[in-house]
OpenMM code with the backbone's topology and positions (N, CA, C; nanometers):
from openmm import Vec3, app, unit

residues = "MET ASN GLU LYS MET TYR LEU ASP VAL LYS GLY MET HIS CYS PRO ASP CYS PRO ALA LYS ILE GLU ARG VAL LEU SER LYS MET ASP GLY VAL SER GLU VAL LYS VAL ASN LEU LYS THR GLU ASN GLY SER VAL THR PHE ASN ASN ASN ILE THR GLY THR SER GLU ILE ILE ASN ARG ILE ASN LYS MET GLY PHE GLU ALA LYS SER ILE".split()
positions = [
    Vec3(1.5222, 0.6860, -1.0852),
    Vec3(1.5292, 0.8238, -1.0434),
    Vec3(1.4097, 0.8538, -0.9515),
    Vec3(1.4332, 0.9259, -0.8429),
    Vec3(1.3280, 0.9582, -0.7489),
    Vec3(1.2383, 1.0696, -0.8020),
    Vec3(1.1102, 1.0542, -0.7755),
    Vec3(1.0107, 1.1496, -0.8155),
    Vec3(0.9159, 1.1693, -0.6970),
    Vec3(0.8562, 1.2883, -0.6876),
    Vec3(0.7618, 1.3145, -0.5785),
    Vec3(0.6274, 1.3506, -0.6407),
    Vec3(0.5230, 1.2835, -0.5940),
    Vec3(0.3895, 1.3138, -0.6418),
    Vec3(0.3050, 1.3641, -0.5265),
    Vec3(0.2115, 1.4490, -0.5567),
    Vec3(0.1199, 1.5046, -0.4559),
    Vec3(-0.0203, 1.4500, -0.4839),
    Vec3(-0.0902, 1.4148, -0.3765),
    Vec3(-0.2195, 1.3502, -0.3879),
    Vec3(-0.3287, 1.4237, -0.3144),
    Vec3(-0.4488, 1.4088, -0.3677),
    Vec3(-0.5718, 1.4494, -0.2998),
    Vec3(-0.6361, 1.3168, -0.2605),
    Vec3(-0.6641, 1.2978, -0.1293),
    Vec3(-0.7179, 1.1704, -0.0819),
    Vec3(-0.8494, 1.1966, -0.0089),
    Vec3(-0.9578, 1.1433, -0.0622),
    Vec3(-1.0904, 1.1582, -0.0009),
    Vec3(-1.1295, 1.0266, 0.0679),
    Vec3(-1.2172, 1.0378, 0.1658),
    Vec3(-1.2699, 0.9194, 0.2317),
    Vec3(-1.2034, 0.8855, 0.3644),
    Vec3(-1.1094, 0.9665, 0.4078),
    Vec3(-1.0462, 0.9432, 0.5371),
    Vec3(-1.1371, 1.0030, 0.6456),
    Vec3(-1.1549, 0.9293, 0.7560),
    Vec3(-1.2451, 0.9789, 0.8584),
    Vec3(-1.1883, 0.9758, 0.9998),
    Vec3(-1.0691, 0.9167, 1.0169),
    Vec3(-1.0104, 0.9120, 1.1507),
    Vec3(-0.8576, 0.9101, 1.1378),
    Vec3(-0.7855, 0.9317, 1.2481),
    Vec3(-0.6380, 0.9356, 1.2423),
    Vec3(-0.5754, 0.8027, 1.1946),
    Vec3(-0.6485, 0.6927, 1.2044),
    Vec3(-0.5941, 0.5657, 1.1577),
    Vec3(-0.5869, 0.5580, 1.0051),
    Vec3(-0.6718, 0.6330, 0.9369),
    Vec3(-0.6765, 0.6273, 0.7904),
    Vec3(-0.5433, 0.6701, 0.7266),
    Vec3(-0.4900, 0.7889, 0.7566),
    Vec3(-0.3625, 0.8256, 0.6953),
    Vec3(-0.2498, 0.7315, 0.7382),
    Vec3(-0.2561, 0.6840, 0.8624),
    Vec3(-0.1517, 0.5913, 0.9106),
    Vec3(-0.1556, 0.4618, 0.8300),
    Vec3(-0.2747, 0.4147, 0.7991),
    Vec3(-0.2901, 0.2924, 0.7189),
    Vec3(-0.2342, 0.3119, 0.5787),
    Vec3(-0.2682, 0.4256, 0.5167),
    Vec3(-0.2190, 0.4558, 0.3816),
    Vec3(-0.0665, 0.4619, 0.3830),
    Vec3(-0.0102, 0.5340, 0.4798),
    Vec3(0.1346, 0.5451, 0.4901),
    Vec3(0.2008, 0.4100, 0.5100),
    Vec3(0.1419, 0.3264, 0.5927),
    Vec3(0.1988, 0.1935, 0.6211),
    Vec3(0.1974, 0.1053, 0.4951),
    Vec3(0.0836, 0.1028, 0.4244),
    Vec3(0.0700, 0.0180, 0.3069),
    Vec3(0.1613, 0.0662, 0.1937),
    Vec3(0.1627, 0.1964, 0.1678),
    Vec3(0.2450, 0.2488, 0.0585),
    Vec3(0.3939, 0.2345, 0.0856),
    Vec3(0.4358, 0.2507, 0.2144),
    Vec3(0.5784, 0.2399, 0.2413),
    Vec3(0.6313, 0.0989, 0.2239),
    Vec3(0.5427, 0.0008, 0.2157),
    Vec3(0.5834, -0.1379, 0.1907),
    Vec3(0.5982, -0.1658, 0.0406),
    Vec3(0.5533, -0.0738, -0.0438),
    Vec3(0.5645, -0.0933, -0.1887),
    Vec3(0.7103, -0.0786, -0.2323),
    Vec3(0.7528, -0.1648, -0.3223),
    Vec3(0.8868, -0.1525, -0.3795),
    Vec3(0.9011, -0.0194, -0.4503),
    Vec3(1.0089, 0.0513, -0.4210),
    Vec3(1.0374, 0.1774, -0.4866),
    Vec3(0.9896, 0.3007, -0.4108),
    Vec3(0.9018, 0.2828, -0.3125),
    Vec3(0.8511, 0.3970, -0.2368),
    Vec3(0.9449, 0.4247, -0.1190),
    Vec3(0.9930, 0.5487, -0.1090),
    Vec3(1.0865, 0.5821, -0.0034),
    Vec3(1.0293, 0.6710, 0.1061),
    Vec3(0.9233, 0.7469, 0.0748),
    Vec3(0.8638, 0.8349, 0.1762),
    Vec3(0.7175, 0.8597, 0.1455),
    Vec3(0.6344, 0.8552, 0.2487),
    Vec3(0.4902, 0.8792, 0.2354),
    Vec3(0.4445, 0.9679, 0.3491),
    Vec3(0.3708, 1.0727, 0.3173),
    Vec3(0.3115, 1.1590, 0.4186),
    Vec3(0.1668, 1.1872, 0.3763),
    Vec3(0.0728, 1.1590, 0.4661),
    Vec3(-0.0688, 1.1856, 0.4377),
    Vec3(-0.1267, 1.2634, 0.5547),
    Vec3(-0.2026, 1.3685, 0.5225),
    Vec3(-0.2599, 1.4557, 0.6248),
    Vec3(-0.4120, 1.4439, 0.6224),
    Vec3(-0.4687, 1.4021, 0.7347),
    Vec3(-0.6141, 1.3851, 0.7458),
    Vec3(-0.6873, 1.5168, 0.7302),
    Vec3(-0.6387, 1.6202, 0.7955),
    Vec3(-0.7077, 1.7496, 0.7981),
    Vec3(-0.7167, 1.8136, 0.6589),
    Vec3(-0.6061, 1.8113, 0.5844),
    Vec3(-0.6043, 1.8737, 0.4526),
    Vec3(-0.6462, 1.7796, 0.3406),
    Vec3(-0.6569, 1.6503, 0.3720),
    Vec3(-0.6884, 1.5451, 0.2740),
    Vec3(-0.5887, 1.5431, 0.1589),
    Vec3(-0.4632, 1.5746, 0.1895),
    Vec3(-0.3570, 1.5726, 0.0898),
    Vec3(-0.2453, 1.4800, 0.1354),
    Vec3(-0.1602, 1.4436, 0.0415),
    Vec3(-0.0471, 1.3627, 0.0756),
    Vec3(0.0627, 1.3776, -0.0286),
    Vec3(0.1788, 1.3227, 0.0040),
    Vec3(0.2886, 1.3189, -0.0908),
    Vec3(0.3573, 1.1834, -0.0821),
    Vec3(0.4075, 1.1405, -0.1957),
    Vec3(0.4787, 1.0140, -0.2033),
    Vec3(0.6050, 1.0330, -0.2840),
    Vec3(0.7180, 0.9949, -0.2275),
    Vec3(0.8458, 0.9960, -0.2989),
    Vec3(0.8749, 0.8531, -0.3395),
    Vec3(0.9037, 0.8336, -0.4665),
    Vec3(0.9218, 0.6990, -0.5186),
    Vec3(1.0229, 0.6973, -0.6334),
    Vec3(1.0766, 0.5805, -0.6586),
    Vec3(1.1669, 0.5588, -0.7714),
    Vec3(1.0822, 0.5205, -0.8914),
    Vec3(1.0769, 0.6076, -0.9932),
    Vec3(0.9908, 0.5820, -1.1069),
    Vec3(1.0417, 0.4715, -1.1985),
    Vec3(1.1576, 0.4167, -1.1701),
    Vec3(1.2047, 0.2984, -1.2447),
    Vec3(1.1474, 0.1709, -1.1843),
    Vec3(1.0910, 0.1811, -1.0639),
    Vec3(1.0396, 0.0629, -0.9932),
    Vec3(0.8872, 0.0632, -0.9852),
    Vec3(0.8271, 0.1795, -0.9578),
    Vec3(0.6806, 0.1894, -0.9505),
    Vec3(0.6397, 0.3233, -1.0104),
    Vec3(0.5107, 0.3414, -1.0265),
    Vec3(0.4633, 0.4645, -1.0897),
    Vec3(0.3398, 0.5209, -1.0217),
    Vec3(0.2971, 0.6346, -1.0689),
    Vec3(0.1844, 0.7051, -1.0079),
    Vec3(0.0556, 0.6211, -1.0135),
    Vec3(0.0316, 0.5543, -1.1242),
    Vec3(-0.0931, 0.4773, -1.1347),
    Vec3(-0.0968, 0.3604, -1.0355),
    Vec3(0.0178, 0.2967, -1.0131),
    Vec3(0.0224, 0.1857, -0.9167),
    Vec3(-0.0039, 0.2369, -0.7752),
    Vec3(0.0523, 0.3548, -0.7429),
    Vec3(0.0336, 0.4126, -0.6093),
    Vec3(-0.1120, 0.4514, -0.5881),
    Vec3(-0.1696, 0.5201, -0.6868),
    Vec3(-0.3105, 0.5609, -0.6765),
    Vec3(-0.4022, 0.4400, -0.6702),
    Vec3(-0.3764, 0.3387, -0.7489),
    Vec3(-0.4583, 0.2168, -0.7483),
    Vec3(-0.4521, 0.1486, -0.6123),
    Vec3(-0.3352, 0.1459, -0.5499),
    Vec3(-0.3210, 0.0827, -0.4182),
    Vec3(-0.4042, 0.1571, -0.3139),
    Vec3(-0.4057, 0.2911, -0.3182),
    Vec3(-0.4845, 0.3694, -0.2234),
    Vec3(-0.6345, 0.3438, -0.2475),
    Vec3(-0.6755, 0.3454, -0.3732),
    Vec3(-0.8148, 0.3247, -0.4078),
    Vec3(-0.8645, 0.1844, -0.3668),
    Vec3(-0.7767, 0.0844, -0.3765),
    Vec3(-0.8125, -0.0507, -0.3359),
    Vec3(-0.8347, -0.0611, -0.1852),
    Vec3(-0.7814, 0.0340, -0.1085),
    Vec3(-0.8026, 0.0368, 0.0368),
    Vec3(-0.9346, 0.1035, 0.0732),
    Vec3(-1.0064, 0.1544, -0.0277),
    Vec3(-1.1375, 0.2150, -0.0024),
    Vec3(-1.1386, 0.3666, 0.0008),
    Vec3(-1.0281, 0.4281, -0.0356),
    Vec3(-1.0192, 0.5728, -0.0401),
    Vec3(-1.0253, 0.6163, -0.1860),
    Vec3(-1.0408, 0.7455, -0.2083),
    Vec3(-1.0437, 0.7985, -0.3435),
    Vec3(-0.9257, 0.8924, -0.3604),
    Vec3(-0.8249, 0.8477, -0.4352),
    Vec3(-0.7035, 0.9268, -0.4525),
    Vec3(-0.6877, 0.9728, -0.5963),
    Vec3(-0.6323, 1.0911, -0.6122),
    Vec3(-0.5981, 1.1407, -0.7451),
    Vec3(-0.4766, 1.2303, -0.7318),
    Vec3(-0.3988, 1.2382, -0.8368),
    Vec3(-0.2787, 1.3206, -0.8404),
    Vec3(-0.3197, 1.4671, -0.8561),
    Vec3(-0.2484, 1.5553, -0.7858),
    Vec3(-0.2756, 1.6990, -0.7994),
    Vec3(-0.1496, 1.7713, -0.8387),
] * unit.nanometer
topology = app.Topology()
chain = topology.addChain("A")
for resn in residues:
    res = topology.addResidue(resn, chain)
    for name in ("N", "CA", "C"):
        topology.addAtom(name, app.Element.getBySymbol(name[0]), res)
């Protein structure tokens, strides 16, 4: 079943940062849509919770050097 989570993402400093996050997350199994905004430092991820979950998504962002948390 699809679920949408909203994120607070810190540590982005240029337009390439949200693009990188979107590119990496959209390659994850179960993720269908990713939008990250540099200016507001927020994002949203639509995913199938039978395939992946919020902790896996947040961990993937944090491993890229950003600080993400669910809001």
